[in-house]
N, C-alpha and C positions, 0 to 999 in steps of 0.2 A: 626678168630684170635686165633690160638692155636699153641704153640711151637711145632716144629716137633720132638725135642729131649729134654729131661730134663724138666725143669720148669723154669718160670720167677721169678725173685727176686724183691720183692716190699716193700715199707714202707709207713706208715703214719707217717710223721716225726715230732717229737717234739710237739706233741699234747698238747693243753691246756697250752702253754708257752706264748702266745700272739705274737710269732714270724710270720712274713709273710711266705707264702708257700715257696718263693724262699730262704729266709734266713734259714728257718727251714730245708729245703731239703739240701741245701749246707752244713750245719753244720752236719746233719745226715750222708751224704755221706762221709764226711771226717772222721767222727767218726768210721764208719764201714768200711772204706777202699775200696770202690767201688761205682760206679754210680748204681742207682736203674733202673730196667727195668720198674717198675710200681710206680707211686706215687698216694697215696690214699688221696683224698680230700672230703670235706663234704660241702653240701649246703642245704639250706632250703627254703621253701615257694617261694616267687617271686624272689629270687636271680637268676641272669643270669649266666650261665656257658657255657663253660670254660671262666674264666676271661682272661684279656690280660696277666697277670702274669702267669697263669696256662698254657696258649697256648705257651708262651715262653718257659716254662720248658719242654713241650712236643716237641717243634719244634727246640730244641737246635741241631744245625747241628753237633756239636762234640759229643754229647751224647743224641740222641733222646730217649724219654721216652714215655710210654703209661699212659694215665690218667685213673684212677678208680674214678669215681665221684659217690658219695653217696647222693641221693637227697630224702629228705622228702617233698613232695609237699605241705602239709598243716598241721598245728596244730589246726586250727579253724574249719575244716570240717571233718565229719567222712568219713570213706572209702566208705560207701554206698553213700553219697552225692557227693564224687569225682566221683564215677562210674556212677552217674546219670548226670554228667556234670557241677558240681558247680564251678570247676576251669578251665574249657575249655579255657577260655581266657589267663589264666596264662600259660597253657601248649602251646598254640598256639604262645604266645609271646616268650616263651623259644625256641620253634621250629624255629622261624624266626631268632632269635639270633644265633643258632647253625648253621643253614643252610648258614647264611651270614659270619660267622667269623671262622668256623672250619670244615674242611673237613676230616681230619684224623680220622681212627677208634678210639673209646675210649670205655671203660667199663662203664656202667651205672647200678647202683643198685637203685631200687625205694623202699624207705621206708624199710630199712634193719632191720632184726631182729624183725619181727612183732609178734612173739609169745606172748611176755609179754604185748602186747597192745590189744590182742584179748579180747572181752567181749562177752561171748557165748549167752546171751540173744538175741533171735531172732530179737527184735526191737531196739537193740543198735546201729546198723549201723557200728559195729566194729567186726563182726563175721569173721571167717576164710573165708567164701564165699564172704564177703564183701571185704576183702582184695584182694582175687584173681580177683574179678571184677574191683577193683581200679587199680590194676597193669596192667591189660589188657587195660583198658581205656587209661591210660597214654601212654603205649608203642604204641598202635595202632594209637592214635591220633598224637603222635610225628612222627611216620612213615608216616601217611597220609599227614603230612605237610611238608615232605621232609627230615626228619632225618633218613638217611639210614645208618649212620655210627656209631650208638650206638650198642655196643655189650652188650646185656642185661644179668644181673646177678641176680638171685634170692638168696638172702643171708639169711640163717637161724642162729639161736643162736648156735645150736649144743649141747644143754643141754638135758639130758634124761628125766628130769621132764616135760619139754615142749613137746618133741617129743612123749611122751607117752599120751598126751591128745587125747580124741576121735575125735577132730576136726583137728588134725595136718595135716593129709594128704590133707584136703581141702584147705589149704593155697596155694597150687601150682597152678599158673595161666594157665599153658598149655604149651606144648612144642613150639608151634608156636610163643610165645612172650618171651621165655627164652632160651638163648644161652649157658650160664654157670650157674652151681649151686655152691653155696658157703656156708661155715660155719665160724662162729666167735668164736672159743674156746680159752679159757684162762686157763693157768695152776695155779689153785687154789690148796688148800691143798689135794684134792683128786687125783691130778695128779702128777705122778713122771717122766714121760718120754713122748717122741713124740707119741708113740703108744697109751698111755692113753689119750693124748690130743685130737687126732682126732677120737678115738673110745671110748669116755667117757661111763662109765656104772656105775650104782649104784644098790646096793642090793635091795633097795626099788622099783626099776623098772626092775624086772628080765627079762621081755620079750624084752627089747630093746637091740638090737645087737651091738650098737655103730654107730655113725654117718657116718663114711666112709663106713662101711659095708652096712648100709641102702642106701646110695647114690649109691653104686655099683649095689645093687639090683633094686632100683627105677629109676636110670638114667644111665643105662649101656653105653649109647652112648654119654653122655655129659661130657666135661671137668669140673674138680672140682678146685675151688679156695679156699684156706684158706685166706679169705679176711681180716680178723683181727685175729691176734693171739699175745699173750703176756705172759711173764712169770713174776709173781709178786715176789718181794723180800720176802724171808723167814727169819724171825728173828732166830738168832741162827745158821743158815746154810748158810753162805756167798758163799759157793762153789755151791749151788744149780743151779743157773742160768747157770753157765759154763757147769756143767754136763748135764743140760738140752739141751743146744745148741749142745753139742757133740752127744747127743741121736738123735737129729734131723738129723745131718749129717750121722750118721750110718744107719738110717732107712728110709730116704726119698725115696730112690729107691725102697722100698718094697711097695709103694703106687703110682703106675704109673698113675693112673687117676687124681692125683693131678698135675696141670699144672701151677699153680702159688701160691706163698707163700708170703703173705704181712704182715709184722710185724707192730704192733701198739706200737709206741715209745713215751712214756709219763712219766714224773715224777709225774703226777697227775691223772692217770687213776682212774675211779670210785672206784675201789677196791684196789688200791695200785700203786706202783711204777714199770712200765714196761720198764724202760730204759734198753737197752741191755748191756750198759757198766757202770752200777752202781758200779761195782767193776772191777779191772784190769783184773782178770781172766775171768770174763763173757765177757768183751769186746773183749779179744784175742779169745775166743771161738766163739763169734759171727762173727768176722771178718773172721776166718777160715771157718765157715759155708757159709757166704756170697760170699766168693771167690772160693767155691768149684766148680769144673768143671761142676757138674750137673746143676748149675744155670748159666752157661756161654755157654751152648750148642747151644742155639738159640738166636742170638742177635736181638735186636730190630732194625727194618728197617723202612726207610721212602721212 
């Protein structure tokens, strides 16, 4: 499931607003002036997915969409415990639900952004090796139970301070259980444009080349997804968001391994307001970006 040309356009719509996925997506699509190729949704623990509402969004015959489902399997078990089988019944129940209700391909991320959850002590149950083992257990058990339509995504934070940790490389679960690789970068005060977003560097981590460069070297044969990206409001610079969105439009074709771009739209993101239309100028620039031909080259088909 890779676009033959350009990249797919996606959104996590109106997150932390309390609106249902259907209402949030409908509003977000009207605000940005186009339908999304990918809708990003979040689930945890024993929740079953895709829900009826989510399936309806994907199976809309007038505008089919792909689901990107982000699942954290448990908050009560360590990664080591999950890898040892602690929630196998939960995984099997989910597999039966998916096999019974949803046959279309969908993207699945298992416990995204693991870096800041790692505890390096060998007996913590939350080491990088434990994460890789957990991810493998979940994916292989889903597959064994008949879930052959999950396109698996390994999603990193994309931050130099975590990527420079000695255990960072050991997070990767293996090519056989990962179809796409992804990063979740946000435009904080260190970032001025799209190049700086996907290749963040810091003077205190001089050996880190930037995440896109690292992915090109580490995963030359895999498609890259920017699975969450957002631009925070900057006090005193209301024009910043619009300028940033224009930089994405200018530069996206210079990163051909990126095959999907999925925006995180929220007035209450953990570190600020990432609404793409918080100002009229930003909204216009975002709509121009969303409608760019690069993101319309490969339509979603059913």
